[in-house]
N, C-alpha and C positions, 0 to 999 in steps of 0.2 A: 808313797813317799813318806807319809807321816809315820808309818810303822818303821821304816828304815831309819828315820831320824831318832825315834824313840830307842831303837835297838843300839844305834851308834852312841847315843848319849849314855845309855846304861853301861855299855862296854867301856867307855872312857872312864866313867866313875869307878868301875871295878878295877880297871888297870891302874888308875891313879892311887886308889887305896892300897892295892897290892904293892906298888912301888914304894909308897911311903911306909907300908908295913915292913918291908925288907930293911929299911934304915932305922925306923923308930916304931917298933911293933905296937907299943901302947897307943901311939897316935893313929896308926893305921887301923887298929881295932876301934878306936873312938870314932874315926871318920866313917868306917864301914857300918857302924850301928847308929850313927846319928840320923836324925829325921830327914836327911837329904833324899833318900829314896822315897820316903813317904810323901815328901813335898812334891817330888816329880810325879808320882802317881796321882796325887791330888790335883795337880795342874792338868795332867792329861785327862782325868775324869771330867774336870770342869770344861776343858776345851771340847771334849766329845759331847757333853750334855750341859751347856751353859745354863746357869740358873737353877739346876736341880740340886738344891741344898739338902733335900732329903737323902739323896745318894751320898753327898759329901758328909752328912751327919752320920750315916750308917758306916761309911768307910772310916771316919775318924774314931768312931766308937770301937770298931773292930781293931783298928791299929792301937788304940789306947790299951784295951784289954789284952791285945796280942803281945804286948810287952812281956807279960808274965810267962807264957810258954817259951819266949826267946831267952828270958833270964834262965829258965830251967835248962835250955839247950847249952848255953855258955857255962853255966855252973857245972853241969855234967862234964863238959869238955875240959874245963879247968881242973876239976878234981881228977879226971882220967890222966891228963898230961902231967899233973903234979905227982901222981903215983907212978909215972913212967910207962903208962900203957901206950902201945903204938897207935898211930893214926887209924889203921884199918879196924881197930876195936873201938876207939873213942868216937869216931863219927857215927857208926850205927847205933851205939848206945845213946849218944846225944840226940840223934834224930828220933830214936824211939821214945825218949823222955819228952822231947818236943811234941811228937805226934800225940802222945797221951794228953799233954797239956792243951794242945790245939783242939782235940776232940772235946775235952771238958769246956774249953773256951767257947766252941760253937754251940754246945749243948746249953751252956748258961745264957748265951746271947739269944737263943731261940725260946728259952723259958719265959 
């Protein structure tokens, strides 16, 4: 039941951001990238392992430094769309750049 609730809440958040994004794209983008999802995951982690602040510390550290690969993803997408590239080219390029950033992210956090 708890997994179903998590799934439903996540779906509602995505749908709300999508609907807002149709009307006010910049606000939809802001809402989709705000710490809302991070907070939800933080709460779920805490509920699953109350008092495990080591887990929460590692999670927030990963989220904090994970902002950089996400910026690379959106920067690549922005530049691709600005140049008029179609979605089917922009998304793989953006994910590829994000993946490289994420690999560096994980390597740096393990060092």
